[in-house]
Structure formats: structure tokens, C-alpha cells
ROGUTOR-182261 format. One record per atom (N, C-alpha, C, CB): residue in three letters; z, y negated, x negated. Coordinates in steps of 0.02 Angstrom, whole numbers, plus 50000, padded with zeros to 5 digits. Last residue first. Glycine has a CB too. Layout:
<sites>
ALAZYX ...
</sites>
This chain:
<sites>
LYS510365085249891 LYS510515077449869 LYS511305076849905 LYS509825070749907 SER509775095649907 SER510275095049861 SER510465090049847 SER510195097349814 ASN508925093550017 ASN509515097550034 ASN510135095449976 ASN509295106450032 LEU507545087749923 LEU508015082849969 LEU508825086650003 LEU507455080550044 VAL507415097849855 VAL507635092749823 VAL508235088649861 VAL507045088849811 SER507195105849956 SER507675109349924 SER507865105049873 SER507475115749902 TYR505835100049983 TYR506335103650059 TYR507105104150005 TYR505925115250101 CYS504845101549906 CYS505295093749904 CYS505695095549947 CYS504955086049927 GLU504485114849890 GLU504975108549854 GLU505415105049853 GLU504875105049847 ARG504035114850018 ARG504595119950009 ARG505085115449960 ARG504305128049972 VAL502935105749997 VAL503475104650046 VAL504025107850048 VAL503295105350101 ARG502425115049909 ARG502535107749887 ARG503025105549945 ARG501775102849882 ASN501935124549986 ASN502445124649945 ASN502625121349894 ASN502475128649931 PHE500875119250066 PHE501395120150095 PHE502045124450035 PHE501145124050163 TRP500065115449955 TRP500235109850006 TRP501265112150045 TRP499385110750084 TRP499525128849948 TRP499755124349884 TRP500335118549936 TRP498865119149835 ASP498925130750049 ASP499435134550030 ASP499885131949976 ASP499185140350013 ARG498005122550087 ARG498495120350126 ARG499155125650098 ARG498245120850211 ARG497015126649968 ARG497305119749959 ARG497965121150013 ARG496695112449982 GLU496605138250021 GLU497065137149958 GLU497675132349965 GLU496635134349901 ALA496125134550140 ALA496625138850135 ALA496755140050077 ALA496545144050163 PRO495325117450145 PRO495355126050111 PRO496055131450131 PRO495405125250012 ALA495915106350271 ALA495905108450216 ALA495795116550176 ALA496395105950208 VAL494935100850402 VAL495475104650385 VAL495215105850306 VAL495595111550437 LEU494355093050485 LEU494415090750405 LEU494985093950365 LEU494535082550397 ALA493955097750598 ALA493285094450570 ALA493635094250481 ALA493055084650616 GLU495385098350635 GLU495095104650637 GLU494215104250588 GLU495055106450731 LEU495715085750674 LEU496135087850625 LEU495525096750602 LEU497155088650668 ARG494725081050757 ARG494555078650673 ARG494995082050628 ARG494675070150655 ASP495115087950853 ASP494475087150844 ASP494375087550767 ASP494225080950876 LEU496685082650874 LEU496345088350859 LEU495695088550829 LEU496295091450911 GLU497015068050809 GLU496615070750847 GLU496405078350831 GLU496125066350848 ALA498765061150770 ALA497975064950747 ALA497705068150802 ALA498005071150687 ALA499225043050849 ALA499035050450834 ALA498455055450818 ALA499195052650874 ILE500025029150797 ILE499645034050812 ILE499455039950800 ILE499345032750811 PRO501095014050837 PRO500855021950808 PRO500245024550842 PRO501455028150823 ALA500435001150856 ALA500855004850880 ALA500565009650845 ALA500965005250949 ALA499974989050791 ALA500734990150760 ALA500744996350794 ALA501424984450777 PRO498384982150761 PRO498794983450805 PRO499464988450778 PRO498374986150859 LEU497904970550658 LEU497834978650666 LEU498344979450719 LEU498004983650593 ALA496914956350602 ALA497704960250608 ALA497354967250628 ALA498394956650683 GLY495904948850576 GLY496094949750520 GLY496804954450524 GLY496134942950489 GLY495144947750707 GLY495434942550662 GLY495924944050619 GLY495684937850695 VAL495544964250704 VAL495354959450755 VAL495804952050721 VAL495644962650843 LEU494944980550714 LEU495394974550671 LEU495104969950676 LEU495534974850600 GLN495764994250769 GLN495204988850779 GLN495604984150744 GLN494934986550859 ARG495675009250683 ARG495965005250741 ARG495474997150734 ARG496985004150727 PRO494615023850713 PRO494735017450662 PRO495265012650699 PRO493935012750645 ALA495165039150765 ALA494755034550770 ALA495045028150739 ALA494575034150836 ALA496105053350641 ALA495935046950709 ALA495525040650706 ALA496595043550733 VAL495785054550534 VAL496225060850556 VAL496305057050640 VAL497145062450498 ASP494155053150451 ASP494915049250448 ASP495165052750513 ASP494925039150454 GLU492825049150339 GLU493175049850388 GLU494045052150376 GLU492765054450425 LEU492515039850238 LEU492365040150248 LEU492625043450314 LEU492115039950210 PHE494135025250192 PHE493755034650201 PHE493135035050235 PHE494235040750254 LEU494145013250183 LEU494095016750138 LEU493925025650108 LEU494505014750131 SER494805010350293 SER494235008350292 SER493925010650216 SER494265000850310 GLY496045010050272 GLY495745015650310 GLY495035013550332 GLY496205017450374 THR496735000550226 THR496585005050172 THR495905010350220 THR497465010050142 ALA497494990850269 ALA496854991450310 ALA496564995750290 ALA496434986650314 LEU498764986450226 LEU498804988950268 LEU498164994450298 LEU499004984150299 GLY499434976750143 GLY499074979850132 GLY499034986850167 GLY499104979250080 ALA499564960750234 ALA500114969450221 ALA499414972850207 ALA500714974450316 ALA500264945450231 ALA499714950350255 ALA500014956050202 ALA498764947450243 SER501954940650255 SER501234941650201 SER500784947250239 SER501464945350109 PRO502494937550422 PRO502424942050350 PRO501774939450327 PRO502384951250359 ILE502414923050511 ILE502024927650483 ILE502514929550428 ILE501314925150462 VAL503894913250542 VAL503314912350485 VAL503024921250485 VAL503744908950390 ASP503954904050686 ASP504264910250675 ASP503504912750595 ASP504294916350774 ILE504734890250686 ILE503954893750705 ILE504294900950688 ILE503084891050646 ASP505674878250700 ASP505784885750725 ASP505214888450762 ASP506404886250775 GLU505564870950581 GLU505144867950651 GLU505254873050709 GLU504234867250638 ASP505784878350476 ASP506334870050490 ASP506144868150550 ASP506204862150434 ASP505274893850525 ASP505334888050489 ASP506004882750500 ASP504694884550505 TYR506254910150532 TYR505814904050580 TYR506024899950508 TYR506184900250682 ILE505944927850544 ILE506134920850482 ILE505704914050532 ILE505574922450369 LYS506204941850624 LYS506014937650603 LYS506454931450565 LYS505704936650647 PRO506404958850511 PRO506754952750562 PRO506154946050564 PRO507654949350520 LEU505004969950551 LEU505434966350488 LEU505674960350533 LEU504914963450409 ALA504334976750589 ALA505054980550635 ALA505434973150589 ALA505454992750608 ALA503114975150573 ALA503324973550639 ALA503834973950664 ALA503084975750674 VAL503274983350464 VAL503064975750459 VAL503364972350521 VAL502224974550457 THR503334995850497 THR503984992750438 THR503844982950455 THR503704995950316 ALA502214999450546 ALA503094999150614 ALA503354995450550 ALA503765009550650 LEU501254999850451 LEU501204994650521 LEU501954995350563 LEU500444997550582 GLY501725010050400 GLY501835003150356 GLY501885000150402 GLY501344999950307 MET501735021950466 MET502325018550432 MET502355011450409 MET502455021950378 SER500415021350491 SER500925020050559 SER501545015950533 SER501255027950597 ILE499715025950383 ILE499565018950403 ILE500215016550459 ILE498725018850441 GLY499785040750426 GLY500315037350375 GLY500555029550383 GLY499995037750303 VAL498685042050521 VAL499685041650528 VAL500025039150500 VAL500095046350519 ALA497595037750451 ALA497765035250523 ALA498635033750543 ALA497455041650575 THR498135041650260 THR497795042150353 THR498075038650364 THR497835047650412 ASP498575030950116 ASP498885034450190 ASP498315034550227 ASP499515030150236 LEU498695023250000 LEU498045027450032 LEU498055032350061 LEU497615029349997 ALA499865019550045 ALA499885023749957 ALA499095028149989 ALA500925031849930 SER500325001550098 SER499905010750118 SER499955012150045 SER498835011750155 ALA501204988450089 ALA500714991150079 ALA500755000050090 ALA500554988550014 VAL502194974450127 VAL502154980350133 VAL501364980950143 VAL502614982850186 THR502714960650019 THR502294962850047 THR502174969550056 THR501934960650028 VAL504014947050003 VAL503984955849996 VAL503314957450056 VAL504964960850028 ASP504784937049902 ASP504334938549954 ASP504324945849946 ASP503614935049949 MET506694935449866 MET505964938649839 MET505614938749903 MET505974946949801 HIS507744930849878 HIS507494926949842 HIS506794929749828 HIS507924925849789 ARG508904942749886 ARG508614940449816 ARG508124935749812 ARG508344945549781 ALA508434942950030 ALA508904942150001 ALA509104936449937 ALA508934947449991 ARG507464950550000 ARG507264945150039 ARG507994941850024 ARG507014946850122 LEU507804961249952 LEU507564959149940 LEU507374951849942 LEU507414962349948 ASN508794967650076 ASN508894965750009 ASN508524961149954 ASN508924970749986 ARG507614970050178 ARG508144965650188 ARG508504963650102 ARG508724970250246 ALA506914979350099 ALA506594973650103 ALA506834969750126 ALA506154973550123 ILE507824990250081 ILE507504987850032 ILE507404978850046 ILE506824992450027 GLU507834992650218 GLU508444991150201 GLU508254985850127 GLU508914998750189 LEU506434995150252 LEU506784989850275 LEU507314986350269 LEU506834990450309 THR506425005650183 THR505884999250164 THR506444993850178 THR505044998250222 LYS507305017150271 LYS507375013850191 LYS507045007950167 LYS507145018450140 ARG506545014550385 ARG507085011950385 ARG507285010250301 ARG507515016650425 VAL505375021650349 VAL505255016650365 VAL505865012050353 VAL505005017150422 GLY505335032050200 GLY505245029750255 GLY505295021250276 GLY505655033550284 GLY505305031050027 GLY505725036250090 GLY505755036250133 GLY506195037350101 LEU504675025149950 LEU505165023849958 LEU505365028850023 LEU505175016949957 PRO503335031449995 PRO503535034049935 PRO504455031749910 PRO502925031049880 ALA503095028450134 ALA503035034950092 ALA503395035750032 ALA502385036050072 PRO503145011950113 PRO503585016050144 PRO503635025150123 PRO503375014750216 LYS503265002849985 LYS502715005650021 LYS503235011450073 LYS502045009649959 VAL503054984249954 VAL503484991449976 VAL503074995150018 VAL504204990450018 ILE503124974649813 ILE502534975949865 ILE503014982949869 ILE501534976249837 ALA504184958449816 ALA503954964749807 ALA503414971149844 ALA504444966449804 VAL503704944449712 VAL503344947949774 VAL503544953849757 VAL502524947449785 ASP503944938849610 ASP504144932149645 ASP504134937449715 ASP503494923949639 ALA504894946749442 ALA504444946549490 ALA504414939549547 ALA504594952949522 ALA505924944449366 ALA505444949949327 ALA504824947349382 ALA505744960449329 GLN507374945749389 GLN507074940849385 GLN506354939149379 GLN507314939049352 LEU508184955049352 LEU507884952449280 LEU507274948749290 LEU507704958349228 GLU508294957849477 GLU509004956149437 GLU508744952449361 GLU509524964649420 ALA507574959249533 ALA507514956549557 ALA508004952649509 ALA507474958049614 VAL507204972749463 VAL506764968849464 VAL506974961649488 VAL506304971749499 ARG508184978649528 ARG508284978549435 ARG507764973249433 ARG508044986949376 TYR508074986949648 TYR508254980249630 TYR508594976649566 TYR508604979149674 PRO507995000849619 PRO507304995049665 PRO507534988849667 PRO507104996449757 ASP508305012949522 ASP508335004049539 ASP507874999349580 ASP508255000449477 ASN507315020649484 ASN507775020849514 ASN508425015849542 ASN507865024449489 ALA505785013849521 ALA506355013949472 ALA506815017049523 ALA506615006349436 LYS504635016549576 LYS504465022949537 LYS505385020349504 LYS503505023149468 ARG504515005549659 ARG504425010449692 ARG504535015849636 ARG503795010349729 ILE504714992249548 ILE505274995249640 ILE505025004249647 ILE504774988949756 SER503724994949461 SER504284993449444 SER504914992849509 SER504134987349407 GLU502504997449553 GLU502865003449525 GLU503535001649481 GLU502335007449479 ASP502684982149589 ASP502354989049630 ASP502754991749606 ASP501644992449623 ALA502874964849613 ALA502994971249569 ALA502914976249610 ALA503674972049535 ALA502204948849547 ALA502254955149630 ALA502254963049582 ALA501174954849709 VAL502124932949515 VAL502074939549487 VAL502154943849551 VAL502634941149430 ARG501094918649548 ARG501754923949574 ARG501334929049512 ARG501814927749687 VAL500454903149487 VAL500214911749482 VAL500934916349497 VAL499864914049387 PHE500064892649414 PHE500584893049482 PHE500214899349503 PHE500594885649548 LEU500624889249262 LEU499914891349298 LEU500384895549330 LEU499164894949256 GLY500894883049142 GLY500754877849199 GLY500334882049253 GLY500294870749170 ASN501584890849036 ASN500874886549028 ASN500514881949100 ASN500254892949003 ARG502844891749090 ARG502744887649015 ARG502004886549017 ARG502994892448937 MET502474902249198 MET502734894249224 MET502674891849151 MET503664893049265 LEU501764911049115 LEU501424910749178 LEU501694901649171 LEU501744917149253 GLN502894917549039 GLN502324910749010 GLN501844908649033 GLN502014911048957 SER503814920249156 SER504014918349105 SER503444911849093 SER504074924449055 ARG503004932049187 ARG503114926749239 ARG503384921749203 ARG503554928549298 VAL502774939549059 VAL502134937749114 VAL502484931649156 VAL501874945349176 GLU504294943949073 GLU503914939949022 GLU503294935249045 GLU503654944848972 ALA504504951749196 ALA504674944549167 ALA504414939349088 ALA505384945749161 LEU503754960849169 LEU503494955449208 LEU503764950549207 LEU503424956149263 GLU504354969349028 GLU503374963949031 GLU503264958149078 GLU502604969349066 GLU505394972649097 GLU505364965449056 GLU504764964049041 GLU505724964948991 ALA504604981749196 ALA504844976849213 ALA505344970549180 ALA505024979349252 THR503124988049126 THR503674988449140 THR504144981249172 THR503874991349082 ARG501544988249127 ARG501784992849154 ARG502774992949173 ARG501474997949107 CYS500874972649217 CYS501034976449154 CYS501464982749186 CYS501504971549095 PRO500424965749341 PRO500074965949281 PRO500164971849226 PRO500244959949252 GLN500754969649490 GLN501124975049411 GLN500504973149366 GLN501204986849420 GLU499604958649532 GLU500084963449579 GLU500084967849484 GLU499594969049681 MET499664939949554 MET499664946349505 MET500124952549527 MET499944943949432 TYR499374930849703 TYR499724933349655 TYR499724940849597 TYR500174933049688 ASP498194922149722 ASP499244919749753 ASP499544924649716 ASP499604921349859 LEU497544909349626 LEU497604919049671 LEU498324915949667 LEU497364930149615 PRO496334900949563 PRO496764902249610 PRO496864908949616 PRO496604899649665 MET496114910449422 MET496484906649483 MET495814902849502 MET497234900949462 MET495584918049308 MET495494920649374 MET495744915149427 MET495884927449381 GLU495984914849192 GLU495174916549202 GLU494854915849272 GLU495014924149183 LYS497044914049174 LYS497014908649150 LYS496114907249213 LYS497034909049046 ALA497404928849215 ALA497654922749250 ALA497474916049240 ALA498234922449243 ALA496864934649069 ALA496544935749157 ALA496834930649221 ALA496824944449186 ALA497724927248980 ALA497364928548975 ALA496914928149060 ALA497524933348934 ILE498964936749035 ILE499014927349052 ILE498394925649023 ILE499714921949009 ALA498764950249024 ALA498814946449078 ALA499064939249088 ALA499124949749111 GLU498614952448889 GLU497974949748915 GLU498234947149001 GLU497274956848912 GLU499884948048855 GLU499284943248825 GLU498714942148862 GLU498994945748763 VAL500684959748900 VAL500644951948916 VAL500134946048915 VAL501004949748882 SER499184970448934 SER499854966448910 SER500034961548924 SER499944965348859 TRP498854979849093 TRP498854973749053 TRP499334974148994 TRP499034967749096 GLY499114990549187 GLY498454990149133 GLY498514986549077 GLY497834987249160 GLY499794989149294 GLY500254990349242 GLY499514991449187 GLY500904997949260 ASN498904989149415 ASN499094994249399 ASN499404994749325 ASN498604997949412 ALA498584974349412 ALA498194979949368 ALA498734985549387 ALA498094978149272 ASP497584965849573 ASP498194971549552 ASP497724976949489 ASP498524977549644 VAL497594948049651 VAL497244956949585 VAL497934959249579 VAL496784955249471 ARG497204942449766 ARG497734944149745 ARG497474950149699 ARG498214945449800 ILE496664926149864 ILE496364931949810 ILE497184937149766 ILE495794925649729 ILE495954920950008 ILE496664920049956 ILE496664928049911 ILE497604918950017 PRO494674909550036 PRO495104915750045 PRO495774914049986 PRO494574923850024 SER494664893350146 SER494684897450060 SER495134903050059 SER495014892249992 LEU493864890950284 LEU494394894550270 LEU494324896250186 LEU494394900950320 SER492444886550305 SER493104880850346 SER493984884450301 SER493134883050480 PRO491674896850259 PRO491694889450229 PRO492334886950233 PRO491244884350263 ASN491394907750251 ASN491924905750308 ASN492014900250257 ASN492654911350336 HIS490264915650189 HIS490264918950273 HIS491054913950310 HIS490464931250269 GLU490464907850065 GLU489754907750099 GLU489844911450186 GLU489144913350040 SER492054912150028 SER491794905450052 SER491024904950090 SER491774900849986 ALA491674926150032 ALA492114922350075 ALA491904917350079 ALA492704921750063 TYR490664927649907 TYR490714931449976 TYR491064928450018 TYR490974937849976 GLU491484921349810 GLU490804916549828 GLU490614921349907 GLU489984917049747 ARG492784928949799 ARG492614919949799 ARG491984920349852 ARG492284915649703 VAL492024941249754 VAL492544942449828 VAL492504932749838 VAL493704947449807 ALA491554936049633 ALA491094939049698 ALA491584941049780 ALA490714947849663 ASN492464935449543 ASN492134928749594 ASN491764934049626 ASN491584921149557 VAL493194948049532 VAL493524943049552 VAL493104934749597 VAL493864941949482 ARG492154954849473 ARG492334955749511 ARG492564950949602 ARG492614957949472 ALA492144946649362 ALA491494945549395 ALA491374950349482 ALA490894948649330 ILE493264948649313 ILE493064941649336 ILE492624942649379 ILE492814936949288 ASP493214961849256 ASP493594959649320 ASP493424953749363 ASP494224958449302 ASP492014962249177 ASP491914964649233 ASP492684964049295 ASP491664972249210 HIS492704955949072 HIS492244954249123 HIS491864954749177 HIS492034953549113 LEU493784964549042 LEU494264957649087 LEU493364956849114 LEU494844948049020 SER493124980949062 SER493324974049030 SER493604970649072 SER492824969849002 GLN493434996949089 GLN492904992649099 GLN493304986249072 GLN492584992449178 GLY493995008249046 GLY493295006749039 GLY492995000449052 GLY492975010549076 PRO495105007549174 PRO495005009749124 PRO494455010349106 PRO495245013749118 GLU495564989949260 GLU495254999149271 GLU495225000049197 GLU494285001249318 ALA495884979849286 ALA496284981649231 ALA495984990749246 ALA497294978849241 VAL496054978649467 VAL495874975549406 VAL495844980449345 VAL496344969949392 LYS495734977349643 LYS495744978349583 LYS495444978849520 LYS495864980649587 VAL496124963249738 VAL495484966449708 VAL495924971249658 VAL494854960449665 LYS496214959449921 LYS496774961449844 LYS496094966849817 LYS497884967449866 TRP496294945450016 TRP496064948349974 TRP496364952649912 TRP495774944549961 THR496324938850170 THR496704940950101 THR496604943450074 THR497104942750090 ARG495804936750281 ARG495484930850236 ARG495924932050140 ARG495804920950289 VAL494744945650406 VAL495374946350339 VAL494934938450303 VAL495334957150266 GLY493694947550479 GLY494384942050504 GLY494854941950463 GLY494794943650571 PRO493164965550457 PRO493154956750499 PRO493904952350518 PRO492764957850590 TYR492974973050350 TYR493554969850369 TYR493444962650394 TYR494004970050313 ARG491764976450287 ARG492354981950349 ARG492704978450367 ARG492884988250327 ASN491174966250226 ASN491014967950281 ASN491304973550310 ASN490464968350280 MET491684970550107 MET492104967350121 MET491564966250196 MET492394961650064 LEU490994979950024 LEU491534982850068 LEU491894975950100 LEU492104988150020 GLU489614973050027 GLU489524978450069 GLU490354981450082 GLU488954984050030 PRO490014965049926 PRO489814960249982 PRO489944967850045 PRO488774955649970 VAL490244972449802 VAL490784970649830 VAL490474965849896 VAL491284966949773 GLN489374977949739 GLN489644982549763 GLN489974978549817 GLN490034986549718 GLU489354970449627 GLU488754971449673 GLU488944973149728 GLU488284975949655 ALA490204970649533 ALA490204964949566 ALA489664964749608 ALA490234959749525 ALA490694988049532 ALA490454984349500 ALA490174976449581 ALA489804989849448 VAL492544990749577 VAL491754993049585 VAL491564989049556 VAL491374993649647 ALA494044994949609 ALA493554992349535 ALA492874994649532 ALA493854995249462 PRO494194991349780 PRO494214994049719 PRO493834991949665 PRO494134999449725 ILE494784979449891 ILE494254977549839 ILE494404984149776 ILE494404968149807 THR495444976450037 THR495734979549975 THR494924981649915 THR496274988050009 GLY496134964050158 GLY495584971350131 GLY495624971850042 GLY494504969650157 ASN497674962950248 ASN497164960550151 ASN496804967350163 ASN497804960550039 VAL498294958250379 VAL498214965350329 VAL497944960850284 VAL497694972950351 GLU499554956850525 GLU499034952450468 GLU498964958050416 GLU499414944050427 VAL499904964350657 VAL500144964550614 VAL499724961550549 VAL500334970250616 ARG500604965850806 ARG499974964450782 ARG500234964050711 ARG499584958150813 ASP501704964550905 ASP501254970650917 ASP500574970850884 ASP501124971250990 ARG503564962250833 ARG502864960750838 ARG502244968350848 ARG502744956250763 VAL504734971850835 VAL504714964250868 VAL503934961450858 VAL505324958550823 LEU504874989650862 LEU504514983650838 LEU504594975050870 LEU503794986050847 GLU506105000050836 GLU506054996050893 GLU505604986850837 GLU507134995550940 PRO506025012850701 PRO506295007450754 PRO505755003550801 PRO506675001750711 PHE505235027550764 PHE505265020750706 PHE505715017250757 PHE504405015550680 GLY505655044950731 GLY505095040850779 GLY505535034950725 GLY505125040750894 GLU506115057550696 GLU506625053050731 GLU506035046950758 GLU507335049850670 TYR505225065150654 TYR505745069850683 TYR506205061950732 TYR506315075350600 ALA504115058750601 ALA503955066750667 ALA504485066250686 ALA503795075950646 ALA504755049050529 ALA504115048150587 ALA504035053750622 ALA503385046750558 GLU505585057750461 GLU505905051850491 GLU505445052250553 GLU505905044450445 LEU504675066250367 LEU505035068250418 LEU505555064350440 LEU505235073550407 GLY504025056150310 GLY503685060150359 GLY503995064650419 GLY503345064150322 ALA505165052550218 ALA504655047650249 ALA504315051550303 ALA504085044750195 ALA505365063050158 ALA505725062150200 ALA505765056150231 ALA506155063750182 LEU504115065550069 LEU504435069850130 LEU504765065950167 LEU504895075350115 TRP504345052649969 TRP503675057550020 TRP503915062150079 TRP503235063849969 SER505605060949915 SER505395052349959 SER504885053250022 SER504875046049898 ALA504975069649824 ALA505545071549908 ALA505465066349956 ALA506525071449896 SER504195067549746 SER503775068749798 SER504315068849874 SER503335076449778 GLU505015065949630 GLU504565059649633 GLU504495059649719 GLU503715060649582 GLN505345080549605 GLN505755073749631 GLN505805068649663 GLN505865071249608 PRO504155086849609 PRO504395087749680 PRO505045081849671 PRO504645097149701 GLY502815077249555 GLY503295081149540 GLY503725082549614 GLY503685077949479 TYR501025069149546 TYR501775068749560 TYR502345074649592 TYR501775063449604 GLU499745074249571 GLU499995075249498 GLU500755074349483 GLU499635070449453 VAL499175070949699 VAL499505078749672 VAL499935079649607 VAL498895083649656 PHE500285061349780 PHE499865061149739 PHE499815067949695 PHE500005055349705 PRO501175062949945 PRO501035060549875 PRO500415064549840 PRO501695061449830 SER501185065850081 SER500375063250059 SER500415061649974 SER500105054450108 PHE501505067350241 PHE501945070350168 PHE500945069750123 PHE502525083150183 GLU501725059950400 GLU501315062350343 GLU501465062650286 GLU500875059850335 GLY502005063250564 GLY502145060650510 GLY501825064250467 GLY502755059950498 TRP502215058250745 TRP501565059550706 TRP502245058550631 TRP500675052150722 GLY503345061850852 GLY502775056550831 GLY502235062050779 GLY503215048550777 ALA504485068850886 ALA504535061050896 ALA504235057550885 ALA504855058150877 PRO504055080250847 PRO504345078950896 PRO504515072850939 PRO504715081150882 GLY502845082850756 GLY503465082850771 GLY503745079750835 GLY503725080350723 ASP501605087150652 ASP501705085550730 ASP502345087050739 ASP501255089450784 ILE501135081350513 ILE501745085950538 ILE501715082350619 ILE502625084650485 LEU500165084650365 LEU500095079050450 LEU500775085150482 LEU498885079650521 LEU499825082150213 LEU499825086350253 LEU500305082050303 LEU500005093050225 ALA498025076850122 ALA498855076650170 ALA499005081850210 ALA498945070850226 GLU496915070750006 GLU497185077350043 GLU497955074650075 GLU497275084649979 ARG495395062549986 ARG496075063349998 ARG496495067050043 ARG496225058750006 THR494225064049856 THR494555067449921 THR495285063549901 THR494555077849925 THR494195057249740 THR493345053849803 THR493545059649868 THR492065056649752 ILE494805047849629 ILE494825053149665 ILE494335051149733 ILE495605055149678 GLY495185036249531 GLY495245040449517 GLY494635049049572 GLY496015038749516 ARG495935028649618 ARG496375032349577 ARG496015037549579 ARG497065033249595 PHE494365029849732 PHE495015027149704 PHE495395031749661 PHE495465025149759 LYS492575028849752 LYS493335031449712 LYS493945027549705 LYS493255032749640 VAL492115026549931 VAL492145025149860 VAL492755028749812 VAL492215017449858 ALA492545033850034 ALA491925030650042 ALA491585027949954 ALA492125023550101 LEU493235049950028 LEU493355042350024 LEU492625040650023 LEU493835039449956 PRO493535064450148 PRO493225060850081 PRO493245053050107 PRO492315063950059 LEU495375070850165 LEU494845066250197 LEU494195064150137 LEU495295058650225 ALA495895086750221 ALA495505084350156 ALA495125078050175 ALA494955090150126 VAL497485091750284 VAL497075089550302 VAL496455086950219 VAL497455084450354 VAL498485103550363 VAL498225100850273 VAL497715098150299 VAL497985107050200 HIS500005102650480 HIS499185102050464 HIS499005099850390 HIS498825096150514 ALA501205109950533 ALA501105105150490 ALA500295106950494 ALA501555105550418 ARG502455116350635 ARG501995109350632 ARG501485106550599 ARG502265105450622 ASP502845123450525 ASP502415127950583 ASP502085122750620 ASP502905132950639 LEU503295118750420 LEU502665121750430 LEU502425123250471 LEU502575125350410 ILE504435116150526 ILE504335107950482 ILE503255113150490 ILE505055106150343 ASP505155127650551 ASP504625123550591 ASP504455116550566 ASP504875122550661 ASP505445132050429 ASP504955134050439 ASP504815132250508 ASP504945140050422 ILE506435122650379 ILE505935122550362 ILE505475126150397 ILE505975123550313 GLN507105114150522 GLN507225121150480 GLN506465119350449 GLN507365130250534 MET508275099050559 MET507655102550534 MET507505107050512 MET507425101050505 
</sites>
């Protein structure tokens, strides 16, 4: 594929968010209407060409190669609760019908552990009130915002938890958190996100025995096939895998859904297919507008089939001309990086 063909097929959009996420209220993305389907290129604006090149590889794979064969037609997902005030939690949870697994953002700059505990408790209380027969599964995501000591203190206050996602910044700190949790008799797993997708060696976390769960995101890891390869190797090293989005549009979410739907089946002792861990792919509810009609969330699961951007939505959400030029230049820079490898 040539750069001119890629750009001829490209659309740059700006999607308004329902709540502030990662400090932004508008999510920009470049979408590619390719011969094999729609692809997305949307690295966060602060990422440079070297880091962003993998995002372009993922978008080009989707647009020009398509996805591998799917073995599932639906994917269970978790709900995502940003670092909002506790009183806003019920409104957000209403957007996720049938979901029983919740990822709660914590360690937000300017907030305290008290704020985090209140948010987690609000999730637990609302879920218990609306489905008392089913205990909610709660994950917390600190984005590396805690020290080891802060992570342990938070675990003690927030238990029970499914896992703590990237509680500290480095893989070595994750290993120490995991060790201290076990020594303190705290049955909370540790999940690695940035320590995998931002590392030159995504398997270093496993070698350090620093995490129980790997958070894998197809866009920054270079596409569906690359993510499946990483997931296969991490599973072989006794790590569970959660597939998640990087605040993708409806087009980008297709990559995550295709990844989960293509994971090889695992059977338990009774020869029953073990359903993959609830994926972090229901983030479409964080957008006020998207490039396609919302996927129907039924029983806490989303359909796995890819989705196409809709022309009228692309026109309504088109980014200003100067932003289009900025994204086109970014594609050229990342395309050069990919061709130099």
C-alpha cells in the first residue's frame, strides 16, 4: 500500500466525550476506508512518531488485510467508570445494561484515596441494589499513579477486587506490589497495562512475575494478529489476558472485539469453553457521538462483527481543516517509521 492511497481513503473526525477522560473532552481519530474494511489510527496527541507507528500498523491491518477468523460471535465486556464524583456513578452505570464487571479509574491527579474509595463503594452499592443476586466484579485502574505503599493501602480499603491495573509505574514496582499483597494475605491480582504496551519487551512483566493479568490493546500493540501472538505467549507464561480499547471510536473497537473473538478456545476439566475475561471494549458509551450507531449491549456482551463508519456521521463529525492536515502529517511520519523497520 502507498501513502497516497492511504490518505485518499482517510477521514479525520472529532468526537465529543460525555465526560472528561484522560484530561480531554474531544477524541480525534483518522479513519481509513480500506479494501478489506475500516481501519483506525488514533494515537493520543502527545505520542511521538516512534510510539504512534504501531497504531498506524494496526489501522492498516484492519483496512487492508481484515481480521482473522472469529470463533465467537459475542464478547462479554466491562463497564468503565472515569474518575468522577461518587454521585455521578449511577448515571454512568446506567449506560451498561447487563454488565457485571466494572473498571473504576483511580489515582487521578488532584484527587485523594478517599475520593477513590467513595467511587468504588458507589459502584458496589449501585450494582448490589440493582442486581442483588449477582455480586459485582470490580477492577481499579491507577495508570501508574500510586507508590507501592499507596497501592497496598488502597487494596486494603477497596477489597474485594478482581485486580489492580497498573497500580505503579514500573514493572519492578508491580512485582513488589504483587509480593506485598501476597505477604499481607490480600487476595488481589495485579494487572499490567503500560508496562506491556509501552515496553520494548512485552514479556518482561512475565519474566519478573510482576503481574497476574496482561491488559492488551490492539491499537498500540500493532494490530489484531500481533495482539493474539502476544496473548498466546503470555497465556503460556501463566498470565490471564484482558483485551481493552484505547478510547477507540466504533471502528477501532472492532479491533478489540475481533481479538477476543479470535482467541483460541480454552476448555476446563468438564470440557466447557472458558469465556475470556470481560473485555474493556464498552467505552463507546463514553462518547456523545460516534462514527457508527452504537452496538447493542445485551446481557453484558457486544456483537463481535466488524462495523463500518457511516457517511452522514463522518460528515457531521469532521475535524477542522487544520486538524486534518495535522493528522495527515502524522500518518506520513509514522509511515516512514514503519518503512524503516
